[in-house]
All heavy atoms as atom14 arrays in JSON, in Angstrom:
{
  "sequence": "MYKITDDCIACGACVPDCPVDAIKEDGGKYLIDDKCIDCGACVSSCPVDAIVKA",
  "atom14_mask": [
    [1, 1, 1, 1, 1, 1, 1, 1, 0, 0, 0, 0, 0, 0],
    [1, 1, 1, 1, 1, 1, 1, 1, 1, 1, 1, 1, 0, 0],
    [1, 1, 1, 1, 1, 1, 1, 1, 1, 0, 0, 0, 0, 0],
    [1, 1, 1, 1, 1, 1, 1, 1, 0, 0, 0, 0, 0, 0],
    [1, 1, 1, 1, 1, 1, 1, 0, 0, 0, 0, 0, 0, 0],
    [1, 1, 1, 1, 1, 1, 1, 1, 0, 0, 0, 0, 0, 0],
    [1, 1, 1, 1, 1, 1, 1, 1, 0, 0, 0, 0, 0, 0],
    [1, 1, 1, 1, 1, 1, 0, 0, 0, 0, 0, 0, 0, 0],
    [1, 1, 1, 1, 1, 1, 1, 1, 0, 0, 0, 0, 0, 0],
    [1, 1, 1, 1, 1, 0, 0, 0, 0, 0, 0, 0, 0, 0],
    [1, 1, 1, 1, 1, 1, 0, 0, 0, 0, 0, 0, 0, 0],
    [1, 1, 1, 1, 0, 0, 0, 0, 0, 0, 0, 0, 0, 0],
    [1, 1, 1, 1, 1, 0, 0, 0, 0, 0, 0, 0, 0, 0],
    [1, 1, 1, 1, 1, 1, 0, 0, 0, 0, 0, 0, 0, 0],
    [1, 1, 1, 1, 1, 1, 1, 0, 0, 0, 0, 0, 0, 0],
    [1, 1, 1, 1, 1, 1, 1, 0, 0, 0, 0, 0, 0, 0],
    [1, 1, 1, 1, 1, 1, 1, 1, 0, 0, 0, 0, 0, 0],
    [1, 1, 1, 1, 1, 1, 0, 0, 0, 0, 0, 0, 0, 0],
    [1, 1, 1, 1, 1, 1, 1, 0, 0, 0, 0, 0, 0, 0],
    [1, 1, 1, 1, 1, 1, 1, 0, 0, 0, 0, 0, 0, 0],
    [1, 1, 1, 1, 1, 1, 1, 1, 0, 0, 0, 0, 0, 0],
    [1, 1, 1, 1, 1, 0, 0, 0, 0, 0, 0, 0, 0, 0],
    [1, 1, 1, 1, 1, 1, 1, 1, 0, 0, 0, 0, 0, 0],
    [1, 1, 1, 1, 1, 1, 1, 1, 1, 0, 0, 0, 0, 0],
    [1, 1, 1, 1, 1, 1, 1, 1, 1, 0, 0, 0, 0, 0],
    [1, 1, 1, 1, 1, 1, 1, 1, 0, 0, 0, 0, 0, 0],
    [1, 1, 1, 1, 0, 0, 0, 0, 0, 0, 0, 0, 0, 0],
    [1, 1, 1, 1, 0, 0, 0, 0, 0, 0, 0, 0, 0, 0],
    [1, 1, 1, 1, 1, 1, 1, 1, 1, 0, 0, 0, 0, 0],
    [1, 1, 1, 1, 1, 1, 1, 1, 1, 1, 1, 1, 0, 0],
    [1, 1, 1, 1, 1, 1, 1, 1, 0, 0, 0, 0, 0, 0],
    [1, 1, 1, 1, 1, 1, 1, 1, 0, 0, 0, 0, 0, 0],
    [1, 1, 1, 1, 1, 1, 1, 1, 0, 0, 0, 0, 0, 0],
    [1, 1, 1, 1, 1, 1, 1, 1, 0, 0, 0, 0, 0, 0],
    [1, 1, 1, 1, 1, 1, 1, 1, 1, 0, 0, 0, 0, 0],
    [1, 1, 1, 1, 1, 1, 0, 0, 0, 0, 0, 0, 0, 0],
    [1, 1, 1, 1, 1, 1, 1, 1, 0, 0, 0, 0, 0, 0],
    [1, 1, 1, 1, 1, 1, 1, 1, 0, 0, 0, 0, 0, 0],
    [1, 1, 1, 1, 1, 1, 0, 0, 0, 0, 0, 0, 0, 0],
    [1, 1, 1, 1, 0, 0, 0, 0, 0, 0, 0, 0, 0, 0],
    [1, 1, 1, 1, 1, 0, 0, 0, 0, 0, 0, 0, 0, 0],
    [1, 1, 1, 1, 1, 1, 0, 0, 0, 0, 0, 0, 0, 0],
    [1, 1, 1, 1, 1, 1, 1, 0, 0, 0, 0, 0, 0, 0],
    [1, 1, 1, 1, 1, 1, 0, 0, 0, 0, 0, 0, 0, 0],
    [1, 1, 1, 1, 1, 1, 0, 0, 0, 0, 0, 0, 0, 0],
    [1, 1, 1, 1, 1, 1, 0, 0, 0, 0, 0, 0, 0, 0],
    [1, 1, 1, 1, 1, 1, 1, 0, 0, 0, 0, 0, 0, 0],
    [1, 1, 1, 1, 1, 1, 1, 0, 0, 0, 0, 0, 0, 0],
    [1, 1, 1, 1, 1, 1, 1, 1, 0, 0, 0, 0, 0, 0],
    [1, 1, 1, 1, 1, 0, 0, 0, 0, 0, 0, 0, 0, 0],
    [1, 1, 1, 1, 1, 1, 1, 1, 0, 0, 0, 0, 0, 0],
    [1, 1, 1, 1, 1, 1, 1, 0, 0, 0, 0, 0, 0, 0],
    [1, 1, 1, 1, 1, 1, 1, 1, 1, 0, 0, 0, 0, 0],
    [1, 1, 1, 1, 1, 0, 0, 0, 0, 0, 0, 0, 0, 0]
  ],
  "atom14_positions": [
    [[0.81, -1.22, 0.05], [0.0, 0.03, -0.06], [0.86, 1.22, -0.01], [1.99, 1.23, 0.57], [-0.9, 0.0, 1.25], [-1.91, 1.03, 1.19], [-3.36, 0.68, 2.24], [-3.58, 2.22, 3.01], [0.0, 0.0, 0.0], [0.0, 0.0, 0.0], [0.0, 0.0, 0.0], [0.0, 0.0, 0.0], [0.0, 0.0, 0.0], [0.0, 0.0, 0.0]],
    [[0.4, 2.28, -0.55], [1.04, 3.55, -0.56], [0.53, 4.55, 0.42], [-0.56, 4.38, 0.82], [0.96, 4.16, -2.09], [1.84, 3.38, -3.06], [1.28, 2.31, -3.62], [3.15, 3.85, -3.29], [2.13, 1.59, -4.52], [3.92, 3.14, -4.23], [3.42, 2.06, -4.85], [4.2, 1.36, -5.71], [0.0, 0.0, 0.0], [0.0, 0.0, 0.0]],
    [[1.34, 5.54, 0.69], [0.82, 6.58, 1.64], [1.33, 7.94, 1.08], [2.33, 8.0, 0.41], [1.27, 6.37, 3.11], [2.71, 6.57, 3.26], [2.98, 6.54, 4.77], [4.41, 6.97, 5.03], [4.76, 7.08, 6.44], [0.0, 0.0, 0.0], [0.0, 0.0, 0.0], [0.0, 0.0, 0.0], [0.0, 0.0, 0.0], [0.0, 0.0, 0.0]],
    [[0.61, 9.01, 1.49], [1.06, 10.29, 1.09], [1.65, 10.92, 2.31], [1.01, 11.09, 3.38], [-0.28, 11.18, 0.61], [-0.78, 10.46, -0.55], [0.18, 12.61, 0.28], [-2.07, 11.02, -1.19], [0.0, 0.0, 0.0], [0.0, 0.0, 0.0], [0.0, 0.0, 0.0], [0.0, 0.0, 0.0], [0.0, 0.0, 0.0], [0.0, 0.0, 0.0]],
    [[2.88, 11.42, 2.22], [3.62, 12.09, 3.32], [3.18, 13.5, 3.58], [2.42, 14.16, 2.77], [5.14, 11.94, 2.99], [5.41, 12.88, 1.96], [5.59, 10.56, 2.66], [0.0, 0.0, 0.0], [0.0, 0.0, 0.0], [0.0, 0.0, 0.0], [0.0, 0.0, 0.0], [0.0, 0.0, 0.0], [0.0, 0.0, 0.0], [0.0, 0.0, 0.0]],
    [[3.79, 14.1, 4.59], [3.54, 15.38, 4.92], [4.12, 16.41, 3.97], [3.8, 17.61, 3.98], [4.07, 15.71, 6.26], [3.33, 15.21, 7.45], [2.03, 14.78, 7.25], [3.94, 14.94, 8.56], [0.0, 0.0, 0.0], [0.0, 0.0, 0.0], [0.0, 0.0, 0.0], [0.0, 0.0, 0.0], [0.0, 0.0, 0.0], [0.0, 0.0, 0.0]],
    [[4.78, 15.86, 2.98], [5.42, 16.75, 1.94], [4.22, 17.2, 0.85], [4.48, 18.0, 0.0], [6.49, 16.07, 1.13], [7.67, 15.78, 2.02], [7.93, 16.67, 2.92], [8.46, 14.89, 1.73], [0.0, 0.0, 0.0], [0.0, 0.0, 0.0], [0.0, 0.0, 0.0], [0.0, 0.0, 0.0], [0.0, 0.0, 0.0], [0.0, 0.0, 0.0]],
    [[3.07, 16.58, 0.97], [1.98, 16.82, 0.12], [1.7, 18.24, 0.07], [1.6, 18.98, 1.17], [0.74, 16.0, 0.58], [-0.78, 16.36, -0.41], [0.0, 0.0, 0.0], [0.0, 0.0, 0.0], [0.0, 0.0, 0.0], [0.0, 0.0, 0.0], [0.0, 0.0, 0.0], [0.0, 0.0, 0.0], [0.0, 0.0, 0.0], [0.0, 0.0, 0.0]],
    [[1.48, 18.83, -1.09], [1.15, 20.23, -1.27], [-0.41, 20.4, -1.68], [-0.77, 21.54, -1.94], [2.01, 20.99, -2.26], [1.99, 20.27, -3.61], [3.44, 21.03, -1.74], [2.69, 21.03, -4.76], [0.0, 0.0, 0.0], [0.0, 0.0, 0.0], [0.0, 0.0, 0.0], [0.0, 0.0, 0.0], [0.0, 0.0, 0.0], [0.0, 0.0, 0.0]],
    [[-1.11, 19.34, -1.53], [-2.5, 19.31, -1.79], [-2.95, 19.9, -3.12], [-3.94, 20.62, -3.36], [-3.31, 20.07, -0.72], [0.0, 0.0, 0.0], [0.0, 0.0, 0.0], [0.0, 0.0, 0.0], [0.0, 0.0, 0.0], [0.0, 0.0, 0.0], [0.0, 0.0, 0.0], [0.0, 0.0, 0.0], [0.0, 0.0, 0.0], [0.0, 0.0, 0.0]],
    [[-2.21, 19.46, -4.13], [-2.46, 20.0, -5.48], [-3.49, 19.12, -6.23], [-4.18, 19.62, -7.19], [-1.15, 20.04, -6.44], [-0.48, 18.35, -6.78], [0.0, 0.0, 0.0], [0.0, 0.0, 0.0], [0.0, 0.0, 0.0], [0.0, 0.0, 0.0], [0.0, 0.0, 0.0], [0.0, 0.0, 0.0], [0.0, 0.0, 0.0], [0.0, 0.0, 0.0]],
    [[-3.71, 17.89, -5.75], [-4.71, 17.03, -6.38], [-4.3, 16.34, -7.66], [-5.11, 15.63, -8.28], [0.0, 0.0, 0.0], [0.0, 0.0, 0.0], [0.0, 0.0, 0.0], [0.0, 0.0, 0.0], [0.0, 0.0, 0.0], [0.0, 0.0, 0.0], [0.0, 0.0, 0.0], [0.0, 0.0, 0.0], [0.0, 0.0, 0.0], [0.0, 0.0, 0.0]],
    [[-3.08, 16.43, -8.11], [-2.54, 15.88, -9.3], [-2.81, 14.28, -9.33], [-2.99, 13.71, -10.28], [-1.18, 16.09, -9.65], [0.0, 0.0, 0.0], [0.0, 0.0, 0.0], [0.0, 0.0, 0.0], [0.0, 0.0, 0.0], [0.0, 0.0, 0.0], [0.0, 0.0, 0.0], [0.0, 0.0, 0.0], [0.0, 0.0, 0.0], [0.0, 0.0, 0.0]],
    [[-2.67, 13.64, -8.14], [-2.74, 12.23, -8.01], [-4.12, 11.67, -8.11], [-4.34, 10.57, -8.52], [-2.1, 11.79, -6.67], [-2.84, 12.58, -5.28], [0.0, 0.0, 0.0], [0.0, 0.0, 0.0], [0.0, 0.0, 0.0], [0.0, 0.0, 0.0], [0.0, 0.0, 0.0], [0.0, 0.0, 0.0], [0.0, 0.0, 0.0], [0.0, 0.0, 0.0]],
    [[-5.11, 12.46, -7.79], [-6.49, 12.0, -7.66], [-6.97, 11.33, -8.96], [-7.5, 10.15, -8.92], [-7.44, 13.1, -7.13], [-8.87, 12.53, -7.16], [-7.03, 13.54, -5.72], [0.0, 0.0, 0.0], [0.0, 0.0, 0.0], [0.0, 0.0, 0.0], [0.0, 0.0, 0.0], [0.0, 0.0, 0.0], [0.0, 0.0, 0.0], [0.0, 0.0, 0.0]],
    [[-6.91, 12.0, -10.11], [-7.51, 11.29, -11.29], [-6.7, 10.04, -11.73], [-7.22, 9.31, -12.56], [-7.38, 12.4, -12.33], [-6.58, 13.45, -11.8], [-6.39, 13.32, -10.41], [0.0, 0.0, 0.0], [0.0, 0.0, 0.0], [0.0, 0.0, 0.0], [0.0, 0.0, 0.0], [0.0, 0.0, 0.0], [0.0, 0.0, 0.0], [0.0, 0.0, 0.0]],
    [[-5.46, 9.92, -11.27], [-4.66, 8.68, -11.66], [-5.1, 7.44, -10.95], [-4.65, 6.36, -11.34], [-3.22, 8.95, -11.53], [-2.72, 9.95, -12.62], [-3.42, 10.21, -13.65], [-1.65, 10.6, -12.4], [0.0, 0.0, 0.0], [0.0, 0.0, 0.0], [0.0, 0.0, 0.0], [0.0, 0.0, 0.0], [0.0, 0.0, 0.0], [0.0, 0.0, 0.0]],
    [[-5.81, 7.58, -9.87], [-6.18, 6.37, -9.03], [-7.35, 5.66, -9.7], [-8.38, 6.17, -9.67], [-6.49, 6.73, -7.61], [-6.84, 5.36, -6.59], [0.0, 0.0, 0.0], [0.0, 0.0, 0.0], [0.0, 0.0, 0.0], [0.0, 0.0, 0.0], [0.0, 0.0, 0.0], [0.0, 0.0, 0.0], [0.0, 0.0, 0.0], [0.0, 0.0, 0.0]],
    [[-7.1, 4.33, -10.08], [-8.18, 3.7, -10.78], [-9.29, 3.15, -9.84], [-10.38, 2.77, -10.28], [-7.46, 2.4, -11.37], [-6.26, 2.18, -10.49], [-5.83, 3.55, -10.03], [0.0, 0.0, 0.0], [0.0, 0.0, 0.0], [0.0, 0.0, 0.0], [0.0, 0.0, 0.0], [0.0, 0.0, 0.0], [0.0, 0.0, 0.0], [0.0, 0.0, 0.0]],
    [[-9.07, 3.23, -8.5], [-10.08, 2.76, -7.51], [-10.62, 3.88, -6.62], [-11.25, 3.59, -5.66], [-9.6, 1.55, -6.74], [-9.38, 0.41, -7.6], [-8.38, 1.87, -5.88], [0.0, 0.0, 0.0], [0.0, 0.0, 0.0], [0.0, 0.0, 0.0], [0.0, 0.0, 0.0], [0.0, 0.0, 0.0], [0.0, 0.0, 0.0], [0.0, 0.0, 0.0]],
    [[-10.27, 5.08, -6.9], [-10.73, 6.25, -6.22], [-10.42, 6.2, -4.68], [-11.2, 6.38, -3.85], [-12.28, 6.44, -6.38], [-12.81, 7.77, -5.99], [-12.05, 8.72, -6.09], [-13.99, 7.75, -5.48], [0.0, 0.0, 0.0], [0.0, 0.0, 0.0], [0.0, 0.0, 0.0], [0.0, 0.0, 0.0], [0.0, 0.0, 0.0], [0.0, 0.0, 0.0]],
    [[-9.15, 5.79, -4.46], [-8.69, 5.55, -3.11], [-8.1, 6.84, -2.47], [-7.72, 6.93, -1.32], [-7.67, 4.52, -2.94], [0.0, 0.0, 0.0], [0.0, 0.0, 0.0], [0.0, 0.0, 0.0], [0.0, 0.0, 0.0], [0.0, 0.0, 0.0], [0.0, 0.0, 0.0], [0.0, 0.0, 0.0], [0.0, 0.0, 0.0], [0.0, 0.0, 0.0]],
    [[-7.92, 7.92, -3.28], [-7.3, 9.19, -2.75], [-8.33, 10.21, -2.42], [-9.09, 10.59, -3.35], [-6.22, 9.73, -3.76], [-5.24, 8.63, -4.09], [-5.57, 10.97, -3.22], [-4.2, 8.97, -5.14], [0.0, 0.0, 0.0], [0.0, 0.0, 0.0], [0.0, 0.0, 0.0], [0.0, 0.0, 0.0], [0.0, 0.0, 0.0], [0.0, 0.0, 0.0]],
    [[-8.33, 10.66, -1.21], [-9.32, 11.63, -0.78], [-8.63, 12.84, -0.11], [-7.56, 12.7, 0.57], [-10.2, 11.04, 0.22], [-10.95, 9.8, -0.21], [-12.03, 10.09, -1.24], [-12.78, 8.77, -1.62], [-12.96, 8.6, -2.99], [0.0, 0.0, 0.0], [0.0, 0.0, 0.0], [0.0, 0.0, 0.0], [0.0, 0.0, 0.0], [0.0, 0.0, 0.0]],
    [[-9.29, 13.99, -0.31], [-8.79, 15.25, 0.5], [-9.33, 15.14, 1.95], [-10.54, 14.85, 2.06], [-9.29, 16.48, -0.31], [-8.69, 17.8, 0.17], [-9.46, 18.43, 1.36], [-10.67, 18.27, 1.43], [-8.78, 19.06, 2.1], [0.0, 0.0, 0.0], [0.0, 0.0, 0.0], [0.0, 0.0, 0.0], [0.0, 0.0, 0.0], [0.0, 0.0, 0.0]],
    [[-8.49, 15.55, 2.78], [-8.88, 15.57, 4.21], [-8.15, 16.64, 4.97], [-6.97, 16.6, 5.24], [-8.64, 14.2, 4.88], [-9.08, 14.08, 6.36], [-10.06, 14.69, 6.72], [-8.33, 13.49, 7.04], [0.0, 0.0, 0.0], [0.0, 0.0, 0.0], [0.0, 0.0, 0.0], [0.0, 0.0, 0.0], [0.0, 0.0, 0.0], [0.0, 0.0, 0.0]],
    [[-8.88, 17.77, 5.25], [-8.24, 18.85, 6.05], [-7.06, 19.51, 5.4], [-6.05, 19.91, 5.96], [0.0, 0.0, 0.0], [0.0, 0.0, 0.0], [0.0, 0.0, 0.0], [0.0, 0.0, 0.0], [0.0, 0.0, 0.0], [0.0, 0.0, 0.0], [0.0, 0.0, 0.0], [0.0, 0.0, 0.0], [0.0, 0.0, 0.0], [0.0, 0.0, 0.0]],
    [[-7.15, 19.73, 4.02], [-6.04, 20.35, 3.37], [-4.95, 19.51, 2.86], [-3.97, 19.88, 2.2], [0.0, 0.0, 0.0], [0.0, 0.0, 0.0], [0.0, 0.0, 0.0], [0.0, 0.0, 0.0], [0.0, 0.0, 0.0], [0.0, 0.0, 0.0], [0.0, 0.0, 0.0], [0.0, 0.0, 0.0], [0.0, 0.0, 0.0], [0.0, 0.0, 0.0]],
    [[-5.05, 18.18, 3.15], [-4.04, 17.18, 2.65], [-4.81, 16.11, 1.94], [-5.93, 15.96, 2.14], [-3.25, 16.64, 3.84], [-2.34, 17.64, 4.52], [-1.02, 17.83, 3.77], [-0.19, 18.84, 4.55], [1.12, 18.97, 3.95], [0.0, 0.0, 0.0], [0.0, 0.0, 0.0], [0.0, 0.0, 0.0], [0.0, 0.0, 0.0], [0.0, 0.0, 0.0]],
    [[-4.13, 15.29, 1.29], [-4.66, 14.08, 0.56], [-4.22, 12.87, 1.35], [-3.06, 12.81, 1.76], [-4.29, 14.06, -0.89], [-5.14, 15.07, -1.63], [-4.77, 16.37, -1.82], [-6.26, 14.61, -2.32], [-5.62, 17.26, -2.53], [-7.13, 15.35, -3.01], [-6.71, 16.87, -3.19], [-7.49, 17.69, -3.82], [0.0, 0.0, 0.0], [0.0, 0.0, 0.0]],
    [[-5.12, 11.83, 1.41], [-4.8, 10.62, 1.99], [-5.22, 9.45, 1.09], [-6.14, 9.57, 0.29], [-5.66, 10.37, 3.3], [-5.47, 11.52, 4.32], [-6.53, 11.27, 5.46], [-4.07, 11.47, 4.92], [0.0, 0.0, 0.0], [0.0, 0.0, 0.0], [0.0, 0.0, 0.0], [0.0, 0.0, 0.0], [0.0, 0.0, 0.0], [0.0, 0.0, 0.0]],
    [[-4.53, 8.37, 1.31], [-4.81, 7.15, 0.55], [-5.49, 6.11, 1.5], [-4.95, 5.88, 2.56], [-3.61, 6.54, -0.1], [-2.96, 7.46, -1.09], [-3.95, 5.16, -0.86], [-1.62, 7.0, -1.72], [0.0, 0.0, 0.0], [0.0, 0.0, 0.0], [0.0, 0.0, 0.0], [0.0, 0.0, 0.0], [0.0, 0.0, 0.0], [0.0, 0.0, 0.0]],
    [[-6.78, 5.75, 1.11], [-7.52, 4.81, 2.09], [-7.35, 3.41, 1.78], [-6.49, 3.03, 0.84], [-8.99, 5.29, 2.04], [-9.7, 5.06, 0.75], [-9.36, 4.14, -0.02], [-10.74, 5.75, 0.58], [0.0, 0.0, 0.0], [0.0, 0.0, 0.0], [0.0, 0.0, 0.0], [0.0, 0.0, 0.0], [0.0, 0.0, 0.0], [0.0, 0.0, 0.0]],
    [[-8.02, 2.61, 2.4], [-7.93, 1.13, 2.37], [-8.35, 0.55, 0.95], [-8.07, -0.69, 0.77], [-8.76, 0.4, 3.39], [-8.21, 0.66, 4.77], [-7.06, 1.1, 4.93], [-8.93, 0.53, 5.72], [0.0, 0.0, 0.0], [0.0, 0.0, 0.0], [0.0, 0.0, 0.0], [0.0, 0.0, 0.0], [0.0, 0.0, 0.0], [0.0, 0.0, 0.0]],
    [[-8.85, 1.33, 0.07], [-9.29, 0.85, -1.26], [-8.0, 0.74, -2.12], [-8.08, 0.08, -3.14], [-10.31, 1.71, -1.88], [-11.65, 1.7, -1.29], [-12.77, 2.45, -2.1], [-12.55, 3.87, -1.86], [-13.59, 4.65, -2.55], [0.0, 0.0, 0.0], [0.0, 0.0, 0.0], [0.0, 0.0, 0.0], [0.0, 0.0, 0.0], [0.0, 0.0, 0.0]],
    [[-6.81, 1.28, -1.67], [-5.69, 1.18, -2.48], [-5.32, -0.28, -2.91], [-5.41, -1.22, -2.07], [-4.51, 1.76, -1.68], [-2.91, 1.69, -2.47], [0.0, 0.0, 0.0], [0.0, 0.0, 0.0], [0.0, 0.0, 0.0], [0.0, 0.0, 0.0], [0.0, 0.0, 0.0], [0.0, 0.0, 0.0], [0.0, 0.0, 0.0], [0.0, 0.0, 0.0]],
    [[-5.1, -0.51, -4.21], [-4.72, -1.79, -4.61], [-3.25, -1.96, -4.98], [-2.85, -2.86, -5.62], [-5.67, -2.17, -5.92], [-5.35, -1.13, -6.99], [-7.03, -2.29, -5.55], [-5.98, -1.51, -8.41], [0.0, 0.0, 0.0], [0.0, 0.0, 0.0], [0.0, 0.0, 0.0], [0.0, 0.0, 0.0], [0.0, 0.0, 0.0], [0.0, 0.0, 0.0]],
    [[-2.46, -1.03, -4.61], [-1.04, -1.16, -4.58], [-0.46, -1.04, -6.06], [0.47, -1.63, -6.33], [-0.59, -2.32, -3.89], [0.85, -2.23, -3.3], [1.21, -1.01, -2.92], [1.53, -3.19, -3.18], [0.0, 0.0, 0.0], [0.0, 0.0, 0.0], [0.0, 0.0, 0.0], [0.0, 0.0, 0.0], [0.0, 0.0, 0.0], [0.0, 0.0, 0.0]],
    [[-1.24, -0.34, -6.9], [-0.86, -0.34, -8.36], [0.31, 0.69, -8.56], [1.06, 0.61, -9.6], [-2.0, -0.03, -9.22], [-2.66, 1.67, -9.13], [0.0, 0.0, 0.0], [0.0, 0.0, 0.0], [0.0, 0.0, 0.0], [0.0, 0.0, 0.0], [0.0, 0.0, 0.0], [0.0, 0.0, 0.0], [0.0, 0.0, 0.0], [0.0, 0.0, 0.0]],
    [[0.33, 1.81, -7.77], [1.44, 2.8, -7.93], [1.21, 3.91, -9.01], [2.05, 4.66, -9.31], [0.0, 0.0, 0.0], [0.0, 0.0, 0.0], [0.0, 0.0, 0.0], [0.0, 0.0, 0.0], [0.0, 0.0, 0.0], [0.0, 0.0, 0.0], [0.0, 0.0, 0.0], [0.0, 0.0, 0.0], [0.0, 0.0, 0.0], [0.0, 0.0, 0.0]],
    [[-0.05, 3.8, -9.52], [-0.33, 4.81, -10.69], [-0.27, 6.25, -10.15], [0.05, 7.08, -10.99], [-1.78, 4.41, -11.14], [0.0, 0.0, 0.0], [0.0, 0.0, 0.0], [0.0, 0.0, 0.0], [0.0, 0.0, 0.0], [0.0, 0.0, 0.0], [0.0, 0.0, 0.0], [0.0, 0.0, 0.0], [0.0, 0.0, 0.0], [0.0, 0.0, 0.0]],
    [[-0.48, 6.49, -8.93], [-0.4, 7.88, -8.44], [1.03, 8.4, -8.21], [1.23, 9.67, -8.24], [-1.06, 7.9, -7.05], [-0.47, 6.76, -5.83], [0.0, 0.0, 0.0], [0.0, 0.0, 0.0], [0.0, 0.0, 0.0], [0.0, 0.0, 0.0], [0.0, 0.0, 0.0], [0.0, 0.0, 0.0], [0.0, 0.0, 0.0], [0.0, 0.0, 0.0]],
    [[1.91, 7.56, -8.1], [3.39, 7.99, -7.77], [3.92, 8.94, -8.75], [4.45, 10.01, -8.32], [4.24, 6.77, -7.54], [5.62, 7.11, -7.28], [3.65, 5.88, -6.38], [0.0, 0.0, 0.0], [0.0, 0.0, 0.0], [0.0, 0.0, 0.0], [0.0, 0.0, 0.0], [0.0, 0.0, 0.0], [0.0, 0.0, 0.0], [0.0, 0.0, 0.0]],
    [[3.85, 8.68, -9.99], [4.45, 9.47, -10.97], [3.83, 10.8, -11.19], [4.33, 11.73, -11.76], [4.56, 8.72, -12.32], [3.26, 8.42, -12.86], [0.0, 0.0, 0.0], [0.0, 0.0, 0.0], [0.0, 0.0, 0.0], [0.0, 0.0, 0.0], [0.0, 0.0, 0.0], [0.0, 0.0, 0.0], [0.0, 0.0, 0.0], [0.0, 0.0, 0.0]],
    [[2.47, 10.88, -10.8], [1.8, 12.18, -10.98], [2.11, 13.26, -9.81], [1.73, 14.39, -10.07], [0.33, 11.92, -11.05], [-0.1, 11.44, -9.86], [0.0, 0.0, 0.0], [0.0, 0.0, 0.0], [0.0, 0.0, 0.0], [0.0, 0.0, 0.0], [0.0, 0.0, 0.0], [0.0, 0.0, 0.0], [0.0, 0.0, 0.0], [0.0, 0.0, 0.0]],
    [[2.8, 12.76, -8.78], [3.04, 13.7, -7.72], [4.29, 14.59, -7.94], [5.33, 14.11, -8.18], [3.27, 12.93, -6.37], [3.5, 14.17, -5.02], [0.0, 0.0, 0.0], [0.0, 0.0, 0.0], [0.0, 0.0, 0.0], [0.0, 0.0, 0.0], [0.0, 0.0, 0.0], [0.0, 0.0, 0.0], [0.0, 0.0, 0.0], [0.0, 0.0, 0.0]],
    [[4.0, 16.01, -8.08], [5.14, 16.87, -8.46], [6.19, 17.04, -7.32], [7.31, 17.5, -7.6], [4.49, 18.1, -8.73], [3.23, 18.08, -7.85], [2.78, 16.68, -7.86], [0.0, 0.0, 0.0], [0.0, 0.0, 0.0], [0.0, 0.0, 0.0], [0.0, 0.0, 0.0], [0.0, 0.0, 0.0], [0.0, 0.0, 0.0], [0.0, 0.0, 0.0]],
    [[5.93, 16.56, -6.04], [6.81, 16.77, -5.01], [7.26, 15.38, -4.35], [7.86, 15.37, -3.29], [6.3, 17.65, -3.8], [6.08, 19.09, -4.38], [5.03, 17.16, -3.32], [0.0, 0.0, 0.0], [0.0, 0.0, 0.0], [0.0, 0.0, 0.0], [0.0, 0.0, 0.0], [0.0, 0.0, 0.0], [0.0, 0.0, 0.0], [0.0, 0.0, 0.0]],
    [[6.94, 14.29, -5.04], [7.39, 12.97, -4.55], [6.83, 12.67, -3.22], [7.58, 12.07, -2.33], [8.84, 12.73, -4.68], [9.4, 12.89, -6.12], [8.61, 12.4, -7.0], [10.41, 13.42, -6.36], [0.0, 0.0, 0.0], [0.0, 0.0, 0.0], [0.0, 0.0, 0.0], [0.0, 0.0, 0.0], [0.0, 0.0, 0.0], [0.0, 0.0, 0.0]],
    [[5.61, 13.07, -2.9], [5.14, 12.86, -1.59], [4.42, 11.57, -1.36], [3.87, 11.3, -0.3], [4.09, 13.98, -1.2], [0.0, 0.0, 0.0], [0.0, 0.0, 0.0], [0.0, 0.0, 0.0], [0.0, 0.0, 0.0], [0.0, 0.0, 0.0], [0.0, 0.0, 0.0], [0.0, 0.0, 0.0], [0.0, 0.0, 0.0], [0.0, 0.0, 0.0]],
    [[4.35, 10.68, -2.39], [3.62, 9.36, -2.34], [4.68, 8.34, -2.35], [5.54, 8.14, -3.27], [2.71, 9.11, -3.52], [1.66, 10.31, -3.64], [1.98, 7.81, -3.39], [0.84, 10.28, -4.77], [0.0, 0.0, 0.0], [0.0, 0.0, 0.0], [0.0, 0.0, 0.0], [0.0, 0.0, 0.0], [0.0, 0.0, 0.0], [0.0, 0.0, 0.0]],
    [[4.67, 7.52, -1.22], [5.65, 6.49, -0.98], [5.06, 5.14, -0.62], [3.84, 5.05, -0.21], [6.72, 6.92, 0.08], [7.38, 8.2, -0.23], [5.95, 7.17, 1.48], [0.0, 0.0, 0.0], [0.0, 0.0, 0.0], [0.0, 0.0, 0.0], [0.0, 0.0, 0.0], [0.0, 0.0, 0.0], [0.0, 0.0, 0.0], [0.0, 0.0, 0.0]],
    [[5.84, 4.11, -0.89], [5.31, 2.78, -0.48], [5.37, 2.75, 1.11], [6.39, 3.02, 1.62], [6.34, 1.71, -1.1], [5.87, 0.35, -0.95], [5.03, -0.03, -2.12], [4.95, -1.65, -2.2], [3.77, -1.96, -2.83], [0.0, 0.0, 0.0], [0.0, 0.0, 0.0], [0.0, 0.0, 0.0], [0.0, 0.0, 0.0], [0.0, 0.0, 0.0]],
    [[4.2, 2.25, 1.65], [4.1, 2.29, 2.99], [4.71, 0.89, 3.69], [4.75, -0.07, 2.92], [2.66, 2.36, 3.53], [0.0, 0.0, 0.0], [0.0, 0.0, 0.0], [0.0, 0.0, 0.0], [0.0, 0.0, 0.0], [0.0, 0.0, 0.0], [0.0, 0.0, 0.0], [0.0, 0.0, 0.0], [0.0, 0.0, 0.0], [0.0, 0.0, 0.0]]
  ]
}
């Protein structure tokens, strides 16, 4: 599973790349929930490399 670190700038670039809609905005940051299927599609879309393998 992947997680979004505190380096997230809340740009939302990763959201459309998730095929299972596992990325949600929460209090000005984005989080990856339990629906994550570990595909990694979101990683390359993050401009600040804030998405890492948990």
